[in-house]
C-alpha positions in Angstrom: -13.2 -3.9 -30.8 -16.7 -2.3 -30.5 -17.8 0.4 -33.0 -17.7 2.9 -30.2 -14.0 2.1 -29.5 -13.1 2.1 -33.1 -14.7 5.6 -33.5 -12.8 6.9 -30.4 -9.6 5.3 -31.5 -9.9 6.9 -35.0 -10.6 10.4 -33.4 -7.7 10.0 -30.9 -5.3 9.0 -33.7 -6.2 12.1 -35.8 -5.7 14.3 -32.8 -2.4 12.7 -31.8 -1.2 12.9 -35.4 -1.5 16.6 -35.2 -0.4 17.0 -31.5 1.7 13.9 -30.8 3.0 15.2 -27.5 -0.5 15.1 -26.0 -0.5 11.3 -25.8 2.9 10.8 -24.1 2.2 9.2 -20.8 4.4 9.1 -17.8 6.1 5.8 -17.1 4.7 3.9 -14.1 6.9 4.2 -11.1 6.8 0.6 -9.9 5.3 -2.8 -10.3 5.3 -4.9 -7.2 5.5 -8.7 -7.1 3.6 -8.7 -3.8 0.3 -10.5 -3.0 -3.1 -9.0 -3.8 -5.6 -9.2 -0.9 -9.3 -9.5 -0.2 -9.5 -7.9 3.1 -12.5 -8.9 5.4 -13.0 -6.0 7.8 -14.3 -7.1 11.3 -15.7 -3.6 11.6 -17.4 -3.4 15.0 -15.5 -5.9 17.1 -12.9 -5.1 19.9 -9.5 -6.6 19.0 -9.5 -8.8 22.1 -12.6 -10.5 20.5 -11.2 -11.1 17.0 -9.9 -14.5 17.3 -13.2 -16.5 16.5 -13.6 -14.4 13.3 -10.0 -15.1 12.1 -10.4 -18.8 12.9 -13.8 -18.9 11.0 -12.1 -17.2 8.0 -9.7 -20.1 7.6 -12.6 -22.6 7.9 -14.6 -20.7 5.3 -11.9 -19.7 2.8 -9.2 -22.3 3.3 -5.6 -22.3 4.5 -3.4 -19.6 3.0 -0.5 -20.7 0.7 2.5 -18.5 1.7 3.8 -18.8 -2.0 0.5 -17.6 -3.5 0.1 -14.1 -5.0 -3.6 -14.0 -3.9 -4.6 -14.0 -0.3 -7.3 -12.9 2.0 -6.6 -10.9 5.2 -8.5 -9.9 8.3 -9.0 -6.2 8.8 -9.0 -4.6 12.2 -10.4 -1.2 13.4 -7.5 0.9 14.6 -5.2 1.9 15.9 -7.5 4.8 16.7 -4.7 7.4 16.8 -7.0 10.3 18.0 -8.5 8.4 20.9 -6.3 5.5 22.1 -3.2 6.1 24.2 0.2 5.1 22.9 0.1 2.1 25.3 -3.4 1.0 24.1 -2.2 1.2 20.4 0.8 -0.8 21.1 -1.3 -3.5 22.9 -3.7 -3.6 19.8 -0.9 -3.9 17.2 1.0 -6.6 19.1 -2.2 -8.6 19.8 -3.4 -8.7 16.2 0.0 -9.5 14.8 0.1 -12.5 17.3 -3.3 -13.6 15.7 -2.0 -13.3 12.2 1.0 -15.5 13.0 -1.2 -18.0 15.0 -3.6 -18.6 12.1 -1.3 -17.7 9.2 -3.7 -15.0 8.1 -2.4 -11.6 7.1 -3.7 -8.5 9.0 -4.7 -5.2 7.6 -5.2 -2.0 9.7 -7.8 0.7 9.4 -6.4 3.7 11.2 -8.4 6.8 12.1 -6.9 10.1 11.0 -9.6 12.6 11.6 -13.0 11.3 12.5 -12.6 10.6 16.2 -14.5 7.5 15.4 -14.8 5.7 18.7 -13.5 5.5 22.2 -14.7 1.8 22.3 -11.1 0.6 21.5 -9.5 2.9 24.1 -9.9 6.5 25.2 -6.5 7.1 26.8 -5.1 9.6 24.4 -4.2 12.9 25.9 -2.1 16.0 25.0 1.1 17.2 26.9 -1.0 19.1 29.4 -3.2 16.1 30.1 -6.2 17.3 28.2 -7.9 16.1 25.0 -6.9 17.4 21.6 -10.6 18.0 20.7 -10.9 20.5 23.6 -8.1 22.7 22.4 -9.0 25.5 19.9 -5.4 25.7 18.7 -5.6 22.0 17.5 -9.2 22.1 16.2 -11.3 23.6 13.4 -13.3 26.8 13.4 -16.4 27.8 11.5 -15.3 31.6 11.2 -12.3 33.8 11.4 -11.6 35.4 14.8 -13.7 38.6 15.3 -12.6 41.4 17.5 -12.2 40.2 21.1 -12.0 36.6 20.2 -8.9 34.5 20.5 -10.3 31.9 18.0 -13.0 31.9 15.3 -16.5 31.3 16.7 -15.4 31.6 20.3 -18.6 33.6 21.1 -20.6 30.3 20.5 -19.0 29.0 23.7 -17.9 25.7 22.2 -15.8 24.3 19.3 -17.8 22.9 16.3 -17.9 19.1 16.3 -17.8 16.4 13.8 -21.2 14.7 13.3 -21.3 11.1 12.3 -24.1 9.9 9.9 -22.8 6.5 9.1 -25.6 4.8 11.1 -28.4 6.7 9.4 -28.9 8.5 12.8 -26.5 11.4 13.1 -24.7 11.9 16.3 -21.9 14.1 17.5 -18.5 12.9 18.6 -16.8 14.3 21.6 -15.4 17.7 21.1 -13.9 19.3 18.1 -12.6 18.3 14.7 -8.8 18.5 14.0 -7.2 21.4 12.1 -5.1 19.6 9.4 -2.3 22.3 9.2 -2.2 23.2 12.9 1.5 22.9 14.0 0.4 21.9 17.4 -2.0 19.3 16.2 0.4 17.8 13.7 3.1 17.5 16.3 0.8 15.7 18.7 -0.8 13.6 15.9 2.7 12.5 14.4 3.8 11.5 18.0 0.6 9.4 18.4 1.1 7.7 15.0 4.8 7.1 15.5 5.0 5.9 19.1 1.6 4.2 19.2 1.5 2.5 15.8 4.7 2.8 13.6 7.1 1.6 16.3 5.3 -1.7 17.2 4.4 -2.1 13.5 8.1 -2.0 12.4 9.1 -4.4 15.3 6.5 -7.0 14.2 7.0 -6.5 10.4 10.8 -6.7 10.7 10.5 -10.0 12.5 8.1 -11.4 9.9 10.4 -10.4 7.1 13.3 -12.3 8.8 11.1 -15.4 8.9 10.0 -15.1 5.3 6.4 -14.1 6.4 6.3 -10.5 5.2 2.9 -11.4 3.5 1.3 -11.4 7.0 1.3 -7.7 6.9 -1.3 -6.9 4.3 -1.2 -3.1 4.7 -2.4 0.0 6.6 -5.3 2.2 5.6 -4.0 5.6 7.0 -7.3 7.5 6.8 -11.0 7.0 7.3 -12.6 8.9 4.5 -10.4 12.0 5.2 -12.5 15.2 4.9 -13.2 18.6 6.3 -16.9 18.9 7.4 -19.2 21.1 5.4 -22.5 21.2 7.1 -23.9 24.2 5.2 -27.6 23.8 5.1 -27.5 20.5 7.1 -30.5 19.4 9.0 -28.7 17.1 11.4 -30.7 17.1 14.6 -27.5 16.6 16.7 -26.1 20.1 15.7 -26.1 23.4 17.2 -27.2 26.1 14.6 -23.7 27.6 14.4 -22.3 24.2 13.4 -24.4 24.3 10.2 -21.5 25.8 8.3 -18.3 25.1 6.3 -15.5 24.1 8.6 -11.8 24.9 7.8 -11.5 28.6 8.8 -8.7 27.7 11.2 -6.7 26.1 8.4 -7.2 29.2 6.2 -6.3 31.4 9.1 -3.0 29.5 9.4 -2.5 30.2 5.8 -2.6 33.9 6.3 -6.3 34.5 5.2 -8.9 36.7 6.9 -12.4 37.4 5.6 -11.3 40.4 3.5 -8.2 38.8 1.9 -10.3 35.7 1.1 -12.9 37.7 -0.6 -10.3 39.7 -2.5 -8.5 36.6 -3.7 -11.7 34.9 -4.8 -12.6 37.9 -6.9 -9.2 37.9 -8.4 -9.7 34.2 -9.5 -13.2 34.9 -10.7 -14.8 32.6 -8.2 -17.3 32.9 -5.4 -15.9 32.9 -1.9 -17.6 29.5 -1.2 -16.0 27.8 -4.2 -12.6 29.4 -3.7 -12.6 28.4 0.0 -13.3 24.8 -1.1 -10.4 24.9 -3.5 -8.0 26.0 -0.9 -9.3 23.4 1.6 -8.8 20.6 -1.0 -5.2 21.5 -0.9 -5.2 21.3 2.9 -6.8 17.8 2.7 -4.2 16.6 0.2 -1.3 17.9 2.2 -2.6 16.2 5.4 -3.1 12.8 3.6 0.4 13.1 2.2 1.8 14.0 5.6 0.2 11.0 7.2 1.4 8.6 4.5 4.9 10.0 4.5 5.2 9.2 8.2 4.9 5.5 7.3 7.0 5.7 4.1 9.8 7.5 5.9 9.8 4.8 8.5 10.5 2.2 5.9 7.0 0.8 5.1 6.7 0.1 1.3 4.5 2.4 -0.6 2.1 -0.3 -1.9 1.3 -1.2 1.8 0.3 2.3 2.7 -3.3 3.2 1.5 -4.9 6.6 1.6 -8.7 6.8 1.8 -11.4 9.2 0.6 -14.8 8.7 -0.9 -15.1 8.2 -4.7 -18.4 9.8 -5.2 -17.0 13.0 -6.8 -15.9 10.8 -9.7 -19.5 9.9 -10.3 -21.3 13.1 -9.7 -18.7 15.8 -10.2 -20.2 17.5 -7.1 -17.3 18.4 -5.0 -17.4 19.4 -1.3 -14.8 19.2 1.3 -16.6 16.0 2.6 -16.6 14.6 -0.9 -13.4 16.1 -2.3 -12.0 15.6 -5.9 -10.5 12.2 -6.2 -7.0 13.4 -6.8 -6.4 14.6 -3.2 -5.5 11.1 -2.0 -2.9 10.5 -4.7 0.7 11.2 -3.6 4.2 9.7 -3.8 4.0 7.9 -0.5 0.9 5.6 -0.9 -1.4 3.4 -2.8 -4.4 5.7 -3.6 -7.6 4.4 -2.0 -11.3 5.2 -2.3 -14.5 4.1 -0.8 -16.1 2.2 -3.8 -19.5 0.8 -3.5 -22.2 0.8 -6.2 -24.9 1.2 -3.6 -23.5 3.5 -0.9 -20.8 5.3 -2.8 -21.0 5.0 -6.6 -18.0 5.7 -8.8 -16.8 6.2 -12.3 -13.8 4.0 -12.8 -12.8 5.9 -15.9 -12.5 9.1 -14.0 -10.5 7.4 -11.2 -8.2 5.8 -13.9 -7.7 9.2 -15.4 -6.7 10.7 -12.1 -4.3 7.9 -11.5 -2.8 8.2 -15.0 -2.5 11.9 -14.9 -0.3 11.4 -11.8 1.7 8.6 -13.5 0.1 5.9 -11.4 -1.1 2.5 -12.5 -2.8 1.1 -9.3 -5.3 1.8 -6.6 -7.1 0.2 -3.6 -10.7 -0.2 -2.8 -10.2 1.2 0.7 -13.8 0.6 1.7 -15.9 -1.8 -0.1 -18.8 -4.3 0.7 -20.1 -7.7 -0.2 -23.6 -6.5 -1.2 -23.4 -7.5 -4.8 -26.7 -9.0 -6.3 -25.5 -12.5 -7.3 -22.5 -14.6 -8.4 -22.2 -13.0 -11.8 -22.2 -9.4 -10.6 -19.7 -10.4 -8.0 -17.4 -12.0 -10.6 -17.6 -8.8 -12.6 -16.6 -6.9 -9.6 -13.5 -9.1 -9.1 -12.7 -8.8 -12.9 -12.9 -5.0 -12.6 -10.8 -4.8 -9.5 -8.5 -7.6 -8.6 -8.2 -8.7 -12.3 -7.5 -5.1 -13.2 -5.6 -2.4 -11.3 -6.7 -2.9 -7.7 -4.1 -4.1 -5.4 -6.6 -5.0 -2.8 -10.3 -4.8 -2.0 -11.9 -4.5 1.4 -15.2 -6.1 2.5 -16.7 -4.1 5.5 -19.2 -5.7 7.8 -17.6 -9.2 8.0 -18.9 -9.4 11.6 -22.5 -8.9 10.4 -24.6 -11.9 9.2 -27.7 -9.9 8.3 -28.7 -6.6 6.7 -27.8 -5.0 3.4 -24.1 -5.1 4.1 -23.8 -8.4 6.0 -21.3 -11.2 5.1 -23.1 -14.6 5.2 -20.6 -17.2 6.7 -21.7 -19.9 4.3 -20.0 -21.7 1.4 -23.1 -20.9 -0.6 -22.9 -17.2 -0.2 -21.9 -15.8 -3.6 -19.1 -13.6 -2.3 -17.6 -16.7 -0.6 -17.8 -18.7 -3.8 -16.2 -16.0 -6.0 -13.5 -15.3 -3.4 -12.5 -18.9 -3.4 -12.6 -19.0 -7.2 -10.2 -16.0 -7.2 -7.9 -17.5 -4.5 -7.7 -20.8 -6.3 -6.9 -19.2 -9.7 -10.2 -20.6 -11.1 -11.1 -16.9 -11.9 -8.5 -15.1 -14.0 -6.0 -18.0 -14.1 -3.5 -16.1 -16.4 -3.7 -12.7 -14.7 -0.6 -11.4 -12.9 -0.6 -8.3 -10.8 2.8 -7.2 -11.9 1.6 -7.4 -15.6 -1.6 -5.5 -14.9 -3.2 -3.4 -17.6 -1.4 -0.1 -18.4 -3.9 2.6 -17.7 -1.2 5.3 -18.0 -1.1 4.8 -21.7 -4.9 5.0 -22.2 -5.7 7.7 -19.7 -2.6 9.7 -19.6 -1.7 12.6 -21.9 -3.7 15.8 -22.2 -6.4 15.8 -19.5 -9.1 17.7 -21.5 -8.9 15.2 -24.3 -9.2 12.3 -21.9 -12.2 13.9 -20.1 -13.8 14.3 -23.5 -13.2 10.6 -24.3 -14.8 9.6 -21.0 -17.9 11.7 -21.5 -18.4 10.3 -25.0 -18.0 6.8 -23.7 -20.5 7.5 -20.9 -23.1 8.5 -23.6 -22.8 5.1 -25.2 -23.3 3.2 -22.0 
């Protein structure tokens, strides 16, 4: 034990001797004996063109042992529940399950829950009246409360505010508006899309695989794509109209009974600025929406550890919260495996803070819901595997498998360090004695009184 850990342990023992109840953690709810996965996300490829990539994975990483507790999987974009029709989603789900069975490689789904990511995979989704959800003010977000003469907030601007994608480094606007997460009309349409388009064919395929003893071929479902509510206050995106440079979410607050005056009054009552109080309310809206989505799958009979939520992890590193980078707790609920984007280059994180959020909610596991292979060398890659898959991560994802070059590319060569380390892990050459269902107990270390745990983390950071 290091000197630092000895000092911290001594301080903690003194505190707990005086206040013993502060250190009593909640018992972890479950420990699965299900495989762990490295998921290779074929990020920008239509599902009809996936087969060469899956075949190549087998050639590069070896045949999968059905009895092993360590596997790789191929990740697919979709179903895109906001843009694909029910029929298009059914087609995608059935097609990729057929690939999984043909090559004996598990499949992992990356669903879209809010970002209207792409119509490339199908654009047949319509509402009951034959229109698009993103053209309906009742289903989409606003940048203001309704003023006199307006039916919806910001109507005088002549259009709904849009979601602007900046993933490529060149911002662009998607079609139409951004969903309102607590709109009854939107949630009814969205749950129908998810249930009929995705859950029904998923259950049909998964049930068949279970009967055949091949349940491992379904690696899981990421139910969100960095779930957020846009906050473009002060943004310089060239793709925006001036009125879009604002905090979205006023429709959600309107549905909660707020108007401009009541929001100001309640903010003052809580000794907060209107901006900060607005964000606090919207964090709850995001959390409820994530829980709603995960519960759709859970109630349908999908195991909790195969349902992954997904937000960014950066607030654990910077403590700079926005509705685009919400507090890390918003993705933790009783119906999923909590998941974050975790990348040291594009989305840095503080693992101690993430562990604390898990432990405070009685959880002992997580998923790297969006990761990459851009580690500097074999040793740093091994450390990454030790931290995650030999720790408390049920799965890690590797986005950009379809890219050979660039900062986030995956080189299809046995000499590529990520390939080497993946094979070491798969073959139990790395962490030979580690078992997922005997993973470290973070609840004991990070549970208890939250202010005390935060203090411990801050002191630890000073020594690193």
